[in-house]
KESEPA-560102 format. One record per residue: residue number from 1; residue in three letters; x negated, y negated, z negated of N, C-alpha, C in turn. Coordinates in nm, 3 decimals, m for minus. Example, Ala and Ser with C-alpha at 12.3 -4.5 7.8 and 13.67 -1.06 7.14 Angstrom:
# residues 2
SITE|i|aa|n_u|n_v|n_w|ca_u|ca_v|ca_w|c_u|c_v|c_w
SITE|1|ALA|m1.319|0.569|m0.780|m1.230|0.450|m0.780|m1.320|0.330|m0.780
SITE|2|SER|m1.285|0.225|m0.708|m1.367|0.106|m0.714|m1.290|m0.003|m0.787
# end
This chain:
# residues 79
SITE|i|aa|n_u|n_v|n_w|ca_u|ca_v|ca_w|c_u|c_v|c_w
SITE|1|MET|m10.595|m10.047|m4.296|m10.630|m9.920|m4.355|m10.702|m9.947|m4.487
SITE|2|ALA|m10.666|m9.874|m4.592|m10.728|m9.892|m4.724|m10.866|m9.828|m4.725
SITE|3|THR|m10.954|m9.892|m4.797|m11.089|m9.836|m4.810|m11.101|m9.768|m4.945
SITE|4|THR|m11.184|m9.671|m4.952|m11.209|m9.600|m5.077|m11.306|m9.681|m5.161
SITE|5|PRO|m11.273|m9.708|m5.289|m11.365|m9.786|m5.372|m11.493|m9.707|m5.399
SITE|6|SER|m11.602|m9.779|m5.416|m11.727|m9.714|m5.449|m11.721|m9.664|m5.594
SITE|7|LYS|m11.818|m9.585|m5.636|m11.820|m9.531|m5.771|m11.817|m9.641|m5.877
SITE|8|ASP|m11.881|m9.754|m5.851|m11.886|m9.862|m5.950|m11.759|m9.945|m5.955
SITE|9|GLN|m11.666|m9.921|m5.864|m11.542|m10.000|m5.861|m11.421|m9.920|m5.907
SITE|10|VAL|m11.442|m9.807|m5.968|m11.331|m9.725|m6.016|m11.254|m9.805|m6.121
SITE|11|GLN|m11.122|m9.800|m6.114|m11.039|m9.874|m6.208|m10.970|m9.779|m6.303
SITE|12|GLY|m10.901|m9.834|m6.399|m10.832|m9.753|m6.499|m10.928|m9.709|m6.606
SITE|13|GLU|m10.913|m9.586|m6.652|m11.001|m9.536|m6.758|m11.145|m9.523|m6.711
SITE|14|GLY|m11.166|m9.524|m6.582|m11.301|m9.511|m6.530|m11.357|m9.644|m6.481
SITE|15|ASP|m11.310|m9.755|m6.536|m11.360|m9.887|m6.494|m11.495|m9.910|m6.560
SITE|16|TYR|m11.600|m9.872|m6.490|m11.734|m9.875|m6.546|m11.782|m10.016|m6.578
SITE|17|ASN|m11.748|m10.112|m6.495|m11.789|m10.250|m6.522|m11.726|m10.302|m6.650
SITE|18|ALA|m11.599|m10.274|m6.670|m11.532|m10.317|m6.793|m11.595|m10.249|m6.914
SITE|19|GLY|m11.629|m10.123|m6.901|m11.694|m10.051|m7.010|m11.829|m10.113|m7.045
SITE|20|ARG|m11.905|m10.150|m6.944|m12.036|m10.212|m6.967|m12.020|m10.349|m7.033
SITE|21|ARG|m11.920|m10.425|m6.987|m11.896|m10.558|m7.048|m11.857|m10.543|m7.194
SITE|22|TYR|m11.770|m10.448|m7.224|m11.727|m10.424|m7.362|m11.846|m10.382|m7.448
SITE|23|ASP|m11.926|m10.288|m7.399|m12.042|m10.242|m7.475|m12.138|m10.358|m7.503
SITE|24|LYS|m12.161|m10.441|m7.403|m12.253|m10.554|m7.419|m12.198|m10.653|m7.522
SITE|25|ALA|m12.069|m10.686|m7.511|m12.008|m10.781|m7.604|m12.008|m10.725|m7.746
SITE|26|SER|m11.980|m10.597|m7.761|m11.981|m10.534|m7.894|m12.120|m10.537|m7.955
SITE|27|ARG|m12.219|m10.504|m7.875|m12.358|m10.504|m7.924|m12.401|m10.645|m7.963
SITE|28|GLU|m12.367|m10.743|m7.880|m12.403|m10.882|m7.911|m12.337|m10.929|m8.039
SITE|29|PHE|m12.210|m10.893|m8.058|m12.140|m10.933|m8.180|m12.205|m10.867|m8.302
SITE|30|ALA|m12.235|m10.738|m8.291|m12.296|m10.667|m8.404|m12.431|m10.726|m8.441
SITE|31|GLU|m12.504|m10.775|m8.343|m12.637|m10.831|m8.368|m12.633|m10.980|m8.401
SITE|32|SER|m12.516|m11.043|m8.392|m12.505|m11.188|m8.408|m12.510|m11.236|m8.553
SITE|33|GLY|m12.488|m11.145|m8.647|m12.480|m11.186|m8.786|m12.341|m11.235|m8.825
SITE|34|LYS|m12.244|m11.220|m8.736|m12.108|m11.267|m8.763|m12.016|m11.157|m8.816
SITE|35|VAL|m12.068|m11.036|m8.831|m11.983|m10.924|m8.873|m11.935|m10.942|m9.016
SITE|36|GLU|m12.027|m10.972|m9.108|m11.988|m10.989|m9.249|m11.886|m11.101|m9.268
SITE|37|PRO|m11.908|m11.220|m9.210|m11.805|m11.325|m9.226|m11.670|m11.283|m9.167
SITE|38|ALA|m11.672|m11.213|m9.054|m11.546|m11.169|m8.994|m11.476|m11.067|m9.083
SITE|39|ALA|m11.553|m10.979|m9.145|m11.495|m10.880|m9.236|m11.433|m10.949|m9.358
SITE|40|ARG|m11.502|m11.049|m9.410|m11.447|m11.122|m9.525|m11.319|m11.195|m9.485
SITE|41|ASP|m11.317|m11.254|m9.366|m11.197|m11.325|m9.320|m11.080|m11.230|m9.299
SITE|42|ALA|m11.109|m11.106|m9.262|m11.002|m11.009|m9.236|m10.952|m10.942|m9.363
SITE|43|ALA|m11.026|m10.955|m9.472|m10.986|m10.892|m9.598|m10.857|m10.954|m9.650
SITE|44|PRO|m10.776|m10.874|m9.720|m10.652|m10.930|m9.775|m10.681|m11.039|m9.878
SITE|45|ASP|m10.592|m11.137|m9.884|m10.609|m11.250|m9.976|m10.563|m11.217|m10.118
SITE|46|ASP|m10.471|m11.121|m10.130|m10.420|m11.086|m10.263|m10.370|m10.942|m10.262
SITE|47|ALA|m10.325|m10.896|m10.377|m10.282|m10.757|m10.391|m10.161|m10.726|m10.304
SITE|48|ARG|m10.070|m10.821|m10.292|m9.951|m10.797|m10.209|m9.989|m10.779|m10.063
SITE|49|GLU|m10.077|m10.864|m10.015|m10.121|m10.851|m9.876|m10.195|m10.718|m9.856
SITE|50|ALA|m10.272|m10.675|m9.953|m10.343|m10.547|m9.945|m10.242|m10.432|m9.936
SITE|51|GLU|m10.137|m10.440|m10.016|m10.033|m10.337|m10.012|m9.963|m10.336|m9.877
SITE|52|ASP|m9.934|m10.455|m9.824|m9.870|m10.465|m9.692|m9.959|m10.402|m9.584
SITE|53|MET|m10.089|m10.428|m9.593|m10.181|m10.373|m9.495|m10.188|m10.221|m9.506
SITE|54|GLU|m10.191|m10.170|m9.629|m10.194|m10.025|m9.649|m10.066|m9.960|m9.598
SITE|55|ARG|m9.953|m10.024|m9.623|m9.824|m9.973|m9.576|m9.820|m9.971|m9.422
SITE|56|ALA|m9.869|m10.077|m9.361|m9.873|m10.083|m9.213|m9.965|m9.976|m9.157
SITE|57|GLU|m10.079|m9.954|m9.222|m10.172|m9.850|m9.176|m10.107|m9.712|m9.186
SITE|58|ALA|m10.040|m9.686|m9.298|m9.973|m9.558|m9.317|m9.863|m9.539|m9.211
SITE|59|GLU|m9.790|m9.644|m9.181|m9.685|m9.636|m9.079|m9.747|m9.602|m8.944
SITE|60|GLY|m9.857|m9.668|m8.909|m9.923|m9.638|m8.782|m9.975|m9.496|m8.777
SITE|61|LYS|m10.033|m9.450|m8.887|m10.086|m9.314|m8.891|m9.974|m9.210|m8.882
SITE|62|SER|m9.855|m9.246|m8.930|m9.745|m9.150|m8.927|m9.702|m9.120|m8.784
SITE|63|HIS|m9.735|m9.208|m8.692|m9.699|m9.188|m8.551|m9.811|m9.123|m8.472
SITE|64|ALA|m9.928|m9.111|m8.533|m10.044|m9.058|m8.462|m10.036|m8.906|m8.452
SITE|65|LYS|m10.093|m8.854|m8.347|m10.097|m8.710|m8.328|m10.218|m8.648|m8.396
SITE|66|GLY|m10.307|m8.731|m8.449|m10.424|m8.681|m8.519|m10.549|m8.694|m8.434
SITE|67|GLU|m10.660|m8.669|m8.498|m10.789|m8.676|m8.430|m10.809|m8.554|m8.342
SITE|68|ASP|m10.887|m8.572|m8.239|m10.926|m8.461|m8.153|m11.020|m8.372|m8.234
SITE|69|PRO|m10.991|m8.243|m8.247|m11.078|m8.154|m8.326|m11.223|m8.154|m8.276
SITE|70|LEU|m11.243|m8.182|m8.149|m11.379|m8.184|m8.096|m11.460|m8.299|m8.154
SITE|71|LEU|m11.396|m8.406|m8.198|m11.469|m8.517|m8.259|m11.540|m8.472|m8.385
SITE|72|ASP|m11.475|m8.389|m8.466|m11.538|m8.339|m8.587|m11.658|m8.252|m8.555
SITE|73|GLN|m11.649|m8.174|m8.449|m11.760|m8.089|m8.410|m11.880|m8.171|m8.367
SITE|74|ARG|m11.857|m8.283|m8.299|m11.966|m8.367|m8.253|m12.033|m8.441|m8.368
SITE|75|ARG|m11.962|m8.462|m8.478|m12.018|m8.536|m8.591|m12.111|m8.451|m8.676
SITE|76|LYS|m12.098|m8.319|m8.665|m12.179|m8.229|m8.746|m12.324|m8.229|m8.695
SITE|77|PRO|m12.420|m8.226|m8.786|m12.561|m8.222|m8.744|m12.587|m8.100|m8.657
SITE|78|GLY|m12.662|m8.123|m8.551|m12.700|m8.014|m8.463|m12.596|m7.981|m8.359
SITE|79|ALA|m12.483|m8.049|m8.360|m12.378|m8.019|m8.263|m12.393|m8.105|m8.140
# end
C-alpha cells in the first residue's frame, strides 16, 4: 500500500527541499564574490557574438506568452 508523503516531501513544483537547496546555493553564489567574474566570462567576445546572442534572445522571446500581469502589480511600491 502506498503511503502519503509528508508536507516536506512533496515533489514536482512543490518540492520544498529542492527549493531550499536552490535558494541556499543562489545566496551563497551571490555572496561569494564570483558574480562579476562570471558575468564577464558570459559577456560576448565580439560584435558578431553579441548580435548572435541578441538574435537568439529575440527568437526565444518570440515564443513566449509574455509576463504574468500580476508580476507588474507586485513590483509597484505599496502593492
